[in-house]
C-alpha positions as CSV (number, residue, x, y, z in Angstrom):
1,X,0.0,-0.2,0.0
2,X,2.7,2.5,0.6
3,X,4.0,2.5,-3.0
4,X,0.6,3.4,-4.1
5,X,0.7,6.5,-2.0
6,X,4.4,7.4,-2.1
7,X,3.7,10.4,-4.5
8,X,2.4,12.2,-1.5
9,X,5.8,12.4,0.2
10,X,8.1,12.2,-3.4
11,X,6.1,14.8,-5.6
12,X,6.4,18.4,-4.5
13,X,3.3,20.5,-3.0
14,X,1.7,17.9,-1.3
15,X,0.5,18.8,2.3
16,X,-2.1,17.3,4.8
17,X,-4.7,20.0,5.5
18,X,-6.0,19.4,9.2
19,X,-9.5,20.7,10.1
20,X,-10.7,20.4,13.6
21,X,-14.3,20.9,14.4
22,X,-16.6,20.2,17.3
23,X,-19.7,18.0,16.5
24,X,-22.3,17.6,19.2
25,X,-24.0,14.5,20.5
26,X,-27.7,15.6,21.5
27,X,-30.5,14.4,23.4
28,X,-33.9,15.8,24.4
29,X,-34.3,15.1,28.3
30,X,-37.6,14.8,29.8
31,X,-38.6,15.1,33.4
32,X,-38.6,12.0,35.9
33,X,-41.9,10.6,34.9
34,X,-40.7,10.7,31.2
35,X,-42.4,12.6,28.1
36,X,-46.3,13.6,28.7
37,X,-48.4,14.1,25.7
38,X,-47.6,17.9,25.5
39,X,-43.8,16.8,25.6
40,X,-44.4,14.6,22.5
41,X,-46.1,17.5,20.5
42,X,-43.4,19.6,21.3
43,X,-40.8,17.1,20.3
44,X,-42.7,16.6,17.1
45,X,-42.4,20.4,16.3
46,X,-38.4,20.0,17.3
47,X,-37.7,16.7,15.2
48,X,-38.8,16.9,11.4
49,X,-38.9,13.1,11.2
50,X,-41.3,12.9,14.1
51,X,-43.7,15.1,12.4
52,X,-43.4,13.3,9.2
53,X,-44.6,10.1,10.8
54,X,-47.7,11.4,12.2
55,X,-49.0,11.9,15.8
56,X,-49.9,8.5,16.6
57,X,-46.4,7.0,15.6
58,X,-44.7,9.8,17.8
59,X,-46.9,8.4,20.8
60,X,-44.4,5.5,21.3
61,X,-42.3,8.2,23.2
62,X,-44.9,8.8,25.9
63,X,-43.0,7.9,28.9
64,X,-39.6,8.1,27.5
65,X,-37.0,9.9,29.6
66,X,-35.0,10.7,26.7
67,X,-34.6,10.7,23.2
68,X,-31.2,10.6,21.3
69,X,-30.9,13.2,18.3
70,X,-27.6,11.9,17.5
71,X,-24.4,13.6,16.3
72,X,-24.9,17.1,14.6
73,X,-22.5,19.8,13.6
74,X,-21.9,22.9,15.8
75,X,-24.1,25.3,13.7
76,X,-26.9,22.6,13.9
77,X,-26.8,22.1,17.8
78,X,-27.1,25.9,18.0
79,X,-30.3,25.7,16.0
80,X,-31.6,22.7,18.0
81,X,-30.9,24.5,21.3
82,X,-32.8,27.8,20.0
83,X,-35.6,25.8,19.0
84,X,-35.7,23.5,22.0
85,X,-35.8,26.6,24.4
86,X,-38.6,28.2,22.5
87,X,-40.6,24.9,22.7
88,X,-39.5,24.6,26.5
89,X,-37.7,21.4,26.1
90,X,-34.5,20.4,27.8
91,X,-31.4,19.4,25.7
92,X,-28.4,17.5,26.8
93,X,-25.4,18.3,24.6
94,X,-22.2,16.6,24.7
95,X,-19.2,18.1,22.5
96,X,-17.4,15.5,20.3
97,X,-14.0,16.9,19.1
98,X,-13.1,15.9,15.5
99,X,-9.8,16.0,13.7
100,X,-9.4,15.2,10.0
101,X,-6.6,15.3,7.5
102,X,-7.1,15.5,3.6
103,X,-4.1,15.4,1.5
104,X,-3.9,18.5,-0.9
105,X,-1.4,19.6,-3.5
106,X,-0.9,23.3,-2.9
107,X,0.8,23.5,-6.3
108,X,-1.9,21.9,-8.6
109,X,-5.0,22.5,-6.0
110,X,-5.9,18.8,-6.3
111,X,-6.8,16.8,-3.4
112,X,-6.8,13.0,-2.7
113,X,-10.1,12.0,-1.3
114,X,-10.2,8.3,0.1
115,X,-13.6,7.5,1.0
116,X,-12.5,4.0,3.0
117,X,-12.0,5.6,6.6
118,X,-9.6,3.0,7.7
119,X,-7.4,3.5,4.5
120,X,-7.5,7.2,4.9
121,X,-6.1,7.0,8.3
122,X,-3.4,4.5,7.3
123,X,-2.3,6.7,4.3
124,X,-2.3,9.7,6.6
125,X,-0.2,8.2,9.0
126,X,2.1,7.1,6.2
127,X,2.3,10.6,5.1
128,X,3.0,12.0,8.5
129,X,5.7,9.7,9.0
130,X,7.4,10.6,5.7
131,X,7.1,14.2,6.8
132,X,4.2,15.6,4.8
133,X,3.7,19.1,6.0
134,X,0.6,19.6,8.0
135,X,-1.5,22.8,7.4
136,X,-4.0,23.8,10.1
137,X,-7.4,25.1,9.1
138,X,-9.7,27.4,10.9
139,X,-12.2,25.6,13.3
140,X,-15.9,26.1,13.0
141,X,-16.0,27.4,16.8
């Protein structure tokens, strides 16, 4: 595999663009007795996929103490917080730092996109071992 990607450290211009961002793992949290009918109604206003499924399907959340919203970007987390607050819902939010590297040739303005995550990590590790320079990008914070 190393030979397949040797151009990254043998050809001029290649760098690793490092992007750092913070995603958010979010959940709506309900009181001790769980979600009420009013909570489920507000929840449907907050979460579009629940609104699309209809009121009857959303009632499965009655009594739930928590609904995971998943991993979202920082900008989406701000929107969820604002909307949840306006609806009177409480949101649990855990920051998840992310670091990614993209091989970019600064001379040709070409990049190498490797869609397989494991292969991408391996190629980036090899490139760093061979001294390919890392260029930090501005974060989303």
